[in-house]
Wavefront OBJ file of the C-alpha trace (Angstrom):
o trace
v -10.718 13.467 -32.846
v -8.868 10.005 -31.761
v -6.327 9.433 -29.080
v -3.568 7.218 -29.687
v -1.222 5.699 -27.341
v 2.481 4.332 -27.425
v 5.653 3.493 -25.769
v 9.171 2.616 -26.414
v 12.461 1.941 -24.570
v 15.559 3.159 -24.598
v 18.762 0.985 -23.913
v 20.241 3.856 -21.810
v 19.273 7.204 -20.679
v 21.377 9.035 -23.246
v 20.410 12.019 -25.645
v 21.236 10.006 -28.570
v 19.133 6.931 -27.360
v 15.981 9.248 -26.730
v 15.977 10.965 -29.940
v 16.202 7.583 -31.744
v 13.590 6.276 -29.943
v 11.173 9.134 -30.134
v 11.448 9.303 -33.489
v 11.080 6.123 -34.363
v 7.931 5.697 -32.289
v 6.153 8.833 -33.548
v 7.092 7.504 -37.273
v 5.570 4.520 -36.446
v 2.587 5.945 -34.958
v 2.213 8.011 -38.087
v 2.639 5.446 -40.673
v 0.309 2.861 -39.125
v -2.420 5.366 -38.468
v -1.771 6.971 -41.912
v -1.714 10.781 -40.301
v -0.916 13.911 -42.164
v 1.239 16.736 -40.645
v -2.030 18.775 -39.852
v -4.127 15.894 -38.452
v -1.602 15.885 -35.268
v -2.979 18.333 -32.700
v -0.931 17.629 -29.822
v 1.581 15.062 -28.395
v 1.824 14.347 -24.387
v 5.045 12.603 -23.491
v 6.132 10.954 -19.949
v 8.850 8.927 -19.264
v 10.443 6.810 -16.337
v 12.544 8.423 -13.405
v 15.348 6.889 -14.547
v 15.225 8.951 -17.542
v 16.853 12.815 -17.369
v 19.363 13.493 -19.974
v 16.412 14.882 -22.608
v 12.906 15.971 -22.803
v 11.296 13.493 -25.178
v 9.273 16.672 -26.492
v 12.304 18.473 -27.182
v 13.419 14.942 -29.045
v 9.846 14.938 -30.730
v 10.699 18.808 -32.066
v 14.208 17.948 -33.170
v 12.703 15.010 -35.178
v 10.659 17.176 -37.328
v 7.237 17.471 -35.214
v 6.692 21.195 -34.734
v 3.760 21.529 -35.879
v 1.906 19.918 -32.970
v 1.611 21.043 -29.281
v 3.757 19.155 -27.389
v 4.295 18.132 -23.504
v 6.495 16.314 -21.509
v 6.149 15.047 -17.832
v 8.123 12.871 -15.322
v 6.517 9.535 -13.956
v 6.511 8.864 -9.996
v 8.871 6.151 -9.033
v 6.775 3.000 -9.052
v 7.866 -0.135 -7.899
v 8.136 -2.886 -11.092
v 7.397 -0.453 -13.460
v 9.254 -0.713 -16.982
v 12.545 0.697 -16.847
v 14.139 3.242 -19.288
v 10.317 3.537 -20.663
v 8.845 6.584 -23.070
v 4.995 7.036 -23.679
v 3.123 9.230 -25.988
v -0.305 9.837 -26.096
v -1.085 11.716 -29.425
v -4.097 13.613 -29.924
v -5.562 13.566 -33.809
v -7.885 13.622 -35.985
v -8.259 10.472 -37.558
v -10.777 7.589 -38.506
v -8.679 4.909 -36.502
v -6.516 4.640 -33.683
v -3.786 1.998 -33.836
v -1.834 2.022 -30.593
v 2.216 1.379 -31.161
v 4.326 -0.255 -28.405
v 8.061 -0.585 -29.584
v 11.060 -2.472 -28.449
v 11.102 -3.499 -24.624
v 7.559 -1.632 -24.297
v 6.012 -4.212 -26.515
v 5.024 -7.041 -23.590
v 2.780 -3.685 -21.831
v 0.595 -4.981 -24.304
v -0.394 -8.822 -24.013
v -2.286 -8.403 -27.448
v 0.983 -7.980 -29.118
v 3.434 -10.501 -30.626
v 4.905 -12.784 -27.909
v 8.783 -13.119 -27.985
v 10.600 -15.657 -26.285
v 14.327 -15.370 -24.926
v 16.945 -18.377 -25.008
v 19.687 -18.557 -22.402
v 21.691 -21.730 -22.624
v 25.305 -22.521 -21.273
v 26.815 -24.734 -18.605
v 25.924 -25.264 -14.940
v 27.201 -22.058 -12.814
v 27.469 -19.715 -15.400
v 25.129 -17.112 -14.108
v 22.093 -17.985 -16.393
v 19.785 -18.767 -14.370
v 19.632 -15.710 -11.801
v 20.269 -13.314 -15.218
v 16.999 -15.188 -16.791
v 15.288 -14.441 -13.509
v 16.124 -10.797 -13.438
v 15.629 -10.317 -17.199
v 12.097 -11.695 -17.219
v 11.305 -9.307 -14.307
v 12.574 -6.463 -16.056
v 10.609 -7.026 -18.844
v 7.744 -8.112 -17.261
v 7.617 -11.323 -18.585
v 7.353 -14.896 -17.578
v 10.806 -16.961 -16.375
v 10.439 -20.753 -16.667
v 13.020 -22.598 -14.791
v 13.400 -25.190 -16.942
v 16.398 -27.142 -14.800
v 14.272 -27.218 -11.887
v 11.678 -29.340 -14.298
v 14.519 -32.014 -15.096
v 15.938 -31.874 -11.082
v 11.925 -32.593 -10.327
v 12.545 -35.936 -12.799
v 15.833 -36.903 -11.209
v 13.982 -36.614 -7.377
v 11.688 -38.806 -8.920
v 14.238 -41.252 -9.497
v 15.827 -40.854 -6.748
v 12.831 -41.424 -4.414
v 12.193 -44.304 -6.422
v 15.678 -45.682 -5.467
v 16.208 -46.036 -9.174
v 19.953 -46.814 -9.522
v 20.129 -47.939 -13.384
v 19.555 -44.542 -15.466
v 18.071 -45.909 -18.772
v 15.865 -45.574 -21.169
v 13.997 -48.576 -20.287
v 14.417 -47.955 -16.325
v 13.097 -44.274 -16.595
v 10.700 -44.121 -19.051
v 7.891 -45.721 -16.943
v 8.476 -42.968 -14.596
v 7.788 -40.153 -17.376
v 4.567 -41.668 -18.350
v 3.247 -41.739 -15.124
v 4.774 -38.452 -14.074
v 2.745 -35.782 -12.422
v 5.033 -32.738 -12.749
v 2.992 -29.386 -12.404
v 4.569 -25.903 -12.596
v 2.922 -23.381 -10.985
v 3.421 -19.545 -10.220
v 2.501 -17.769 -6.931
v 3.562 -14.175 -6.191
v 5.606 -14.154 -9.505
v 7.675 -17.428 -8.336
v 7.972 -20.923 -10.038
v 6.804 -23.817 -7.559
v 7.949 -27.043 -9.043
v 4.909 -29.595 -7.607
v 5.704 -33.555 -7.879
v 3.274 -35.926 -6.900
v 1.465 -32.959 -5.202
v 4.031 -31.853 -3.053
v 6.210 -28.544 -3.421
v 9.760 -29.914 -3.940
v 11.178 -26.724 -4.937
v 13.762 -26.376 -2.258
v 14.575 -30.392 -2.357
v 15.259 -30.073 -5.992
v 18.535 -28.324 -5.199
v 20.653 -30.643 -3.229
v 23.619 -31.627 -4.361
v 22.820 -35.404 -5.074
v 19.348 -34.388 -7.315
v 21.883 -32.121 -8.978
v 23.983 -34.718 -10.282
v 21.101 -37.404 -10.681
v 19.660 -34.737 -12.676
v 22.675 -34.320 -15.418
v 21.828 -38.105 -15.972
v 18.294 -38.453 -16.262
v 18.233 -35.311 -18.339
v 20.235 -37.012 -21.114
v 17.703 -39.650 -21.542
v 15.767 -39.241 -24.962
v 12.198 -39.987 -22.919
v 12.696 -37.581 -20.620
v 13.860 -34.627 -22.715
v 10.682 -35.237 -25.120
v 8.816 -35.230 -21.897
v 9.837 -32.062 -20.620
v 10.163 -30.387 -24.305
v 7.004 -31.141 -24.940
v 5.801 -28.913 -21.428
v 8.292 -26.454 -22.094
v 7.066 -25.472 -25.826
v 3.255 -25.250 -24.510
v 4.188 -22.708 -22.053
v 6.597 -20.609 -24.346
v 3.772 -20.931 -27.226
v 1.104 -18.948 -24.565
v 3.164 -16.261 -23.271
v 6.239 -14.400 -23.651
v 9.157 -15.991 -21.788
v 12.499 -16.458 -20.897
v 13.900 -20.078 -20.562
v 17.418 -21.313 -19.593
v 18.900 -24.512 -19.907
v 21.415 -26.419 -22.368
v 19.508 -26.866 -25.546
v 16.746 -23.796 -25.480
v 18.013 -22.303 -28.533
v 18.944 -25.214 -30.310
v 16.238 -27.922 -29.627
v 13.627 -26.536 -27.434
v 12.889 -23.187 -29.200
v 15.126 -23.223 -32.147
v 12.920 -20.146 -33.539
v 13.071 -17.880 -30.275
v 13.549 -14.426 -31.548
v 16.664 -14.020 -29.068
v 19.470 -16.494 -28.280
v 22.141 -16.457 -25.656
v 25.013 -18.445 -24.788
v 26.146 -17.902 -21.292
v 29.174 -19.455 -19.883
v 32.203 -19.015 -17.256
v 35.254 -20.995 -16.548
v 35.019 -23.857 -14.694
v 36.820 -22.683 -11.655
v 34.620 -19.750 -11.443
v 31.278 -21.624 -11.704
v 32.465 -23.947 -9.038
v 33.616 -21.027 -6.646
v 29.782 -19.430 -7.442
v 28.213 -22.869 -6.240
v 30.179 -23.375 -3.413
v 29.215 -19.969 -1.971
v 25.787 -20.941 -2.563
v 25.896 -24.288 -1.068
v 27.652 -23.169 1.867
v 25.091 -20.275 2.618
v 22.292 -22.802 2.869
v 24.541 -24.994 5.308
v 25.657 -27.637 3.079
v 29.353 -29.048 3.547
v 30.939 -29.070 0.290
v 34.261 -29.365 -0.768
v 35.435 -26.937 -3.537
v 37.899 -28.893 -5.573
v 35.661 -31.661 -5.476
v 32.577 -29.372 -6.485
v 34.899 -28.222 -9.569
v 35.787 -31.880 -10.491
v 31.724 -32.599 -10.416
v 31.017 -29.532 -12.523
v 33.580 -30.482 -15.163
v 32.133 -34.134 -15.039
v 28.690 -32.740 -15.694
v 30.031 -30.471 -18.588
v 31.664 -33.415 -20.123
v 27.927 -35.256 -19.899
v 25.750 -32.552 -20.994
v 28.053 -31.680 -24.263
v 28.722 -35.546 -25.316
v 25.414 -36.837 -24.817
v 23.894 -38.155 -27.646
v 20.485 -36.720 -27.728
v 20.411 -32.844 -27.929
v 23.695 -32.168 -26.268
v 24.825 -28.963 -24.488
v 26.420 -26.228 -27.335
v 25.825 -22.681 -28.683
v 23.381 -22.209 -31.022
v 24.770 -20.739 -34.274
v 22.790 -17.948 -33.528
v 23.439 -17.025 -30.273
v 25.334 -14.158 -28.476
v 28.005 -15.390 -26.582
v 28.480 -13.848 -23.106
v 31.443 -15.173 -20.954
v 30.510 -14.203 -17.058
v 33.735 -15.142 -15.938
v 34.750 -11.497 -15.193
v 31.176 -9.681 -15.104
v 29.054 -9.121 -12.180
v 25.295 -9.850 -13.007
v 24.372 -6.408 -13.211
v 26.594 -6.152 -16.289
v 25.921 -9.285 -17.845
v 21.689 -8.280 -17.295
v 22.609 -4.586 -18.860
v 24.749 -6.300 -21.923
v 21.539 -8.592 -22.677
v 19.022 -6.136 -22.124
v 20.831 -3.910 -24.665
v 20.982 -6.579 -27.406
v 17.179 -7.452 -27.066
v 16.407 -3.412 -27.088
v 17.920 -2.938 -29.832
v 15.915 -5.683 -31.894
v 12.167 -5.907 -29.974
l 1 2 3 4 5 6 7 8 9 10 11 12 13 14 15 16 17 18 19 20 21 22 23 24 25 26 27 28 29 30 31 32 33 34 35 36 37 38 39 40 41 42 43 44 45 46 47 48 49 50 51 52 53 54 55 56 57 58 59 60 61 62 63 64 65 66 67 68 69 70 71 72 73 74 75 76 77 78 79 80 81 82 83 84 85 86 87 88 89 90 91 92 93 94 95 96 97 98 99 100 101 102 103 104 105 106 107 108 109 110 111 112 113 114 115 116 117 118 119 120 121 122 123 124 125 126 127 128 129 130 131 132 133 134 135 136 137 138 139 140 141 142 143 144 145 146 147 148 149 150 151 152 153 154 155 156 157 158 159 160 161 162 163 164 165 166 167 168 169 170 171 172 173 174 175 176 177 178 179 180 181 182 183 184 185 186 187 188 189 190 191 192 193 194 195 196 197 198 199 200 201 202 203 204 205 206 207 208 209 210 211 212 213 214 215 216 217 218 219 220 221 222 223 224 225 226 227 228 229 230 231 232 233 234 235 236 237 238 239 240 241 242 243 244 245 246 247 248 249 250 251 252 253 254 255 256 257 258 259 260 261 262 263 264 265 266 267 268 269 270 271 272 273 274 275 276 277 278 279 280 281 282 283 284 285 286 287 288 289 290 291 292 293 294 295 296 297 298 299 300 301 302 303 304 305 306 307 308 309 310 311 312 313 314 315 316 317 318 319 320 321 322 323 324 325 326 327 328 329 330 331 332 333
């Protein structure tokens, strides 16, 4: 007798979602393990505490699994647990036990296929906030690509570089000492041995980042680092050319945007909260100028990938944006 483990997720706590997910999971377990009806002795289900509308065992019986003993239990609330998750433990007489993890539950197994999520869009659209929450919800890495370009800009500022050209910046890139470290789930940007995670968020660095990130030598250096990180593990990346250039083969692509007025107000509130003195109208002009710079630069400009899903966050809350993107991913994972 073998014990076969399986798990999947649902996009929402509804009977229809649960029925579909349970049927898909059990049929995939049967298929991969070459099981016959008489081979299955019993199936134990558990589900996270955010699922209430239908017992998985009942969904299994409705799906035709009436020949085995079925049992369902509710898991306790656990901080950081994968939300809307259904698990199955199937006992069967078989020669092998191939475990099956589908949809958002696939990342519970590190040996399964990795996937990448690309979030592109202009400054202040909310993509970075959503990317962090999305990575946390799927328990995968969030790589703040914007922080990497900001670190390059900070390097130029520290070197008092006023001429932002390929010729002037390339020597900085050739000798760049930049590392990305993760401590307690938070990304830290280390430049020349110093943690500059806060310094790269200063307004003057933000403007410099737009200019320096347009240079080919900078983008090639950063893209090389980003691709290597994405190659090693499942991750969420946000930026301006992730889906079009950095990870053109990413499994999931989204273009997150909002009006310049909305984005300026978001940035204004963020900077004011940090104690910076800023003018809202000037901030909107800077954002619109940055949009022009990013979308008209010669190398790898800001644009929506043809296969990216458009997400306009102007009148959406972060929770609504996150739910929308999660649903799109869970439909295909």
